[in-house]
VMD Tcl script that draws the C-alpha trace (Angstrom):
set ca {
  {53.22 -2.07 -6.63}
  {56.23 -0.82 -8.57}
  {56.23 0.73 -12.02}
  {57.87 -2.41 -13.44}
  {54.87 -4.46 -12.37}
  {52.56 -2.58 -14.69}
  {52.79 -3.29 -18.43}
  {53.00 -0.13 -20.51}
  {49.75 1.32 -21.71}
  {49.05 1.70 -25.40}
  {47.45 5.07 -24.59}
  {49.22 8.41 -24.66}
  {49.54 9.21 -20.93}
  {49.45 12.97 -21.64}
  {46.15 13.02 -23.53}
  {42.85 11.88 -22.01}
  {40.88 9.25 -23.91}
  {37.40 10.01 -22.64}
  {34.39 7.77 -23.14}
  {30.77 8.74 -22.59}
  {28.57 5.68 -22.04}
  {24.92 6.65 -22.40}
  {21.50 5.10 -22.03}
  {17.88 6.13 -21.88}
  {15.29 4.66 -19.55}
  {11.61 4.73 -18.66}
  {9.94 3.81 -15.39}
  {6.15 3.95 -15.26}
  {5.66 4.07 -11.48}
  {6.65 0.46 -10.88}
  {9.67 -1.62 -9.94}
  {10.45 -2.14 -13.64}
  {12.71 0.25 -15.54}
  {13.26 -0.40 -19.26}
  {16.46 0.92 -20.85}
  {18.06 1.30 -24.26}
  {21.85 1.10 -24.59}
  {23.50 1.26 -28.05}
  {20.31 -0.15 -29.61}
  {20.11 -2.94 -27.03}
  {17.17 -3.30 -24.68}
  {17.73 -4.11 -21.04}
  {15.85 -3.66 -17.78}
  {16.00 -3.73 -14.03}
  {13.11 -4.80 -11.83}
  {12.30 -5.69 -8.26}
  {10.81 -8.85 -6.80}
  {7.03 -8.93 -6.54}
  {7.13 -8.43 -2.77}
  {8.95 -5.10 -3.37}
  {6.47 -3.83 -5.98}
  {8.09 -5.23 -9.10}
  {7.27 -7.98 -11.56}
  {10.47 -10.00 -10.97}
  {11.19 -9.93 -14.72}
  {14.80 -8.64 -14.57}
  {17.69 -8.29 -12.13}
  {17.39 -5.61 -9.46}
  {19.55 -2.48 -9.81}
  {21.90 -3.78 -7.09}
  {22.17 -7.16 -8.84}
  {22.91 -5.26 -12.04}
  {25.71 -3.38 -10.24}
  {27.24 -6.75 -9.26}
  {26.84 -7.93 -12.87}
  {28.69 -4.81 -14.01}
  {31.53 -5.66 -11.61}
  {31.79 -9.25 -12.85}
  {31.56 -8.19 -16.50}
  {34.18 -5.49 -16.03}
  {36.55 -7.87 -14.25}
  {36.19 -10.32 -17.15}
  {37.03 -7.67 -19.75}
  {39.98 -6.34 -17.74}
  {41.34 -9.86 -17.13}
  {41.28 -10.44 -20.89}
  {43.02 -7.13 -21.63}
  {45.71 -7.52 -18.99}
  {46.31 -11.14 -20.02}
  {46.89 -9.97 -23.59}
  {49.22 -7.17 -22.44}
  {51.45 -9.48 -20.39}
  {51.14 -12.63 -22.52}
  {49.25 -14.53 -19.81}
  {47.65 -17.80 -20.91}
  {44.32 -18.83 -19.40}
  {41.29 -20.77 -20.59}
  {38.53 -19.35 -18.44}
  {37.66 -17.01 -15.57}
  {34.68 -17.99 -13.39}
  {33.03 -15.64 -10.92}
  {30.84 -15.77 -7.83}
  {29.74 -12.45 -6.41}
  {27.63 -11.42 -3.43}
  {26.94 -7.97 -2.02}
  {25.67 -6.92 1.40}
  {23.44 -3.86 1.60}
  {21.26 -2.55 4.40}
  {17.88 -1.65 2.85}
  {17.28 0.90 5.57}
  {19.64 3.27 3.70}
  {17.58 3.16 0.50}
  {14.45 3.62 2.60}
  {15.72 6.87 4.07}
  {17.16 5.93 7.47}
  {19.77 8.60 8.22}
  {23.30 7.39 8.77}
  {22.79 4.11 6.88}
  {24.56 3.94 3.53}
  {22.14 3.19 0.68}
  {24.76 1.26 -1.30}
  {26.69 -1.95 -0.65}
  {28.58 -2.21 2.59}
  {30.65 -5.11 1.28}
  {31.07 -7.17 -1.85}
  {32.55 -10.67 -1.80}
  {33.96 -11.61 -5.20}
  {35.53 -14.99 -5.96}
  {37.43 -15.42 -9.21}
  {38.74 -18.79 -10.39}
  {41.20 -18.77 -13.28}
  {41.82 -21.90 -15.30}
  {45.52 -21.52 -16.06}
  {48.89 -23.22 -15.85}
  {50.75 -19.94 -15.28}
  {53.11 -19.83 -12.26}
  {52.17 -18.00 -9.04}
  {54.29 -14.92 -9.74}
  {52.58 -14.41 -13.12}
  {49.14 -14.88 -11.52}
  {50.10 -12.27 -8.91}
  {51.14 -9.86 -11.69}
  {47.80 -10.36 -13.44}
  {45.85 -9.81 -10.21}
  {47.71 -6.59 -9.32}
  {47.02 -5.15 -12.74}
  {43.38 -6.23 -12.92}
  {42.55 -4.78 -9.51}
  {44.34 -1.52 -10.34}
  {42.64 -1.14 -13.75}
  {39.04 -2.32 -13.22}
  {36.84 0.81 -13.33}
  {33.85 -0.79 -11.60}
  {35.91 -2.32 -8.77}
  {37.60 1.03 -8.21}
  {34.22 2.79 -8.25}
  {33.04 0.48 -5.45}
  {36.28 1.02 -3.51}
  {35.99 4.81 -3.87}
  {32.46 4.57 -2.39}
  {33.93 2.88 0.68}
  {32.58 -0.57 -0.14}
  {34.61 -3.29 1.58}
  {35.85 -5.35 -1.38}
  {36.65 -8.93 -0.37}
  {38.27 -10.55 -3.40}
  {39.39 -14.19 -3.51}
  {41.47 -15.38 -6.45}
  {42.11 -19.07 -7.02}
  {43.51 -21.06 -9.90}
  {42.98 -24.52 -11.25}
  {45.09 -26.26 -13.89}
  {43.91 -26.48 -17.47}
  {44.14 -30.28 -17.47}
  {46.17 -30.41 -20.65}
}
mol new
graphics top color blue
foreach p $ca { graphics top sphere $p radius 0.5 }
foreach p [lrange $ca 0 end-1] q [lrange $ca 1 end] { graphics top cylinder $p $q radius 0.2 }
display resetview
């Protein structure tokens, strides 16, 4: 990727703009953990067969939700920065994890080994503009880069479909 492929940032590159996301949580010896984030209530849980109540996504499912949500936000931001027109981004995401790692088997990673993410954009933009959007989204998405830094094999499929206008 060359410098000309990346739209200029609105941030001062010489001064960090740090954020500090925070939450509180409580787990009462079960699969269910209740959390508060910015006054919002959320939770993670496990299926009944794993000691939970199956009342919320699992932590690993929540990690995939964070990836999809982050990709959506970054797509929107990059599209605005480069004047990219699209109607919708749809996602399908699946992770592969070996539970032996979380259960203490040495040498087995406790996190995802791979994540398969499919993104379909509804747009009439030409291929070169779609490629520019993709390069920027994949470079800027904090959650995707967190997975990559952990050595997760990220398999990302981008497709487009016309708007039908």
